[in-house]
C-alpha positions in Angstrom: 0.2 -0.1 -0.2 1.5 3.0 -1.1 1.6 5.8 1.8 1.9 9.7 2.0 5.6 11.5 1.9 7.2 11.6 4.8 6.4 13.3 8.2 8.4 14.9 10.8 8.3 12.9 13.6 6.9 16.0 15.6 4.2 15.7 13.1 4.4 11.7 14.5 3.7 13.0 17.8 1.0 15.4 16.7 -1.3 13.2 15.1 -0.8 10.7 17.5 1.4 8.5 15.5 3.4 7.3 18.4 1.1 5.7 19.9 -0.5 3.9 16.6 2.9 2.9 16.2 3.3 1.2 19.2 -0.1 -0.5 19.0 0.8 -1.7 15.0 4.0 -3.2 16.7 2.1 -4.9 19.4 -0.8 -6.4 16.5 2.0 -7.0 13.9 4.2 -9.0 16.2 1.3 -11.2 17.3 0.0 -11.5 13.9 3.3 -13.1 12.7 2.7 -15.6 15.8 -0.6 -16.4 14.8 -3.2 -14.8 16.6 -6.2 -14.4 14.2 -7.6 -11.2 16.4 -3.9 -9.6 16.1 -4.1 -9.6 12.1 -7.2 -8.1 11.9 -5.9 -5.1 13.9 -2.8 -5.3 12.2 -4.6 -5.0 8.8 -6.4 -2.1 9.9 -3.9 -0.3 11.9 -1.1 -0.8 8.9 -3.7 1.1 6.9 -4.4 3.9 9.2 -0.7 4.5 9.7 -0.1 4.8 5.7 -2.9 7.3 5.7 -1.8 9.4 8.5 2.3 8.7 8.8 4.7 9.2 6.2 6.7 6.5 4.5 10.2 7.5 6.8 8.5 6.6 9.3 6.8 3.9 8.8 10.0 1.9 6.8 12.3 1.2 9.6 8.8 -0.7 11.2 8.4 -2.1 8.1 11.5 -3.5 7.6 11.1 -4.8 11.4 8.3 -6.4 10.6 9.6 -8.1 7.5 12.4 -9.8 8.9 10.9 -10.9 11.9 7.9 -12.8 9.5 10.9 -14.5 7.6 12.9 -15.3 10.5 9.4 -17.3 11.6 8.7 -18.7 8.3 12.5 -20.0 8.6 12.6 -21.4 11.9 9.1 -23.1 11.2 10.8 -24.7 7.7 13.0 -26.7 10.4 10.5 -27.6 13.3 9.4 -31.3 13.3 6.3 -29.9 14.3 4.2 -28.3 12.0 2.1 -25.2 12.5 0.5 -24.0 9.2 -1.4 -21.3 11.2 1.5 -19.5 12.2 3.3 -20.1 9.0 -0.4 -18.7 7.0 0.0 -15.9 9.4 3.3 -15.0 8.7 3.4 -15.2 4.7 -0.1 -13.2 5.3 2.1 -10.4 6.9 4.9 -10.3 4.3 2.0 -10.1 1.5 1.0 -7.1 2.8 3.7 -5.5 3.5 5.4 -6.0 0.3 2.5 -4.2 -1.2 
């Protein structure tokens, strides 16, 4: 999803962006872990953050989410216990953040 041009950190604070980013972090990491309710929150919060904040403010978080999702998928591939729901959740996050 395309986001607005970069916003300043002061703008982030002014629009409640820091609390939005904190909520987004919580939702993304829980969603990657396989929490279905968090997946819904993550999708909504990502859309809200893209609309409210600039690309520069989101890019660092986006990179962290992508790295963690890739790490989780790699670990799950090597795990003898199959957890398809968690794998699917991580792949869904990868897909959402790659648009």
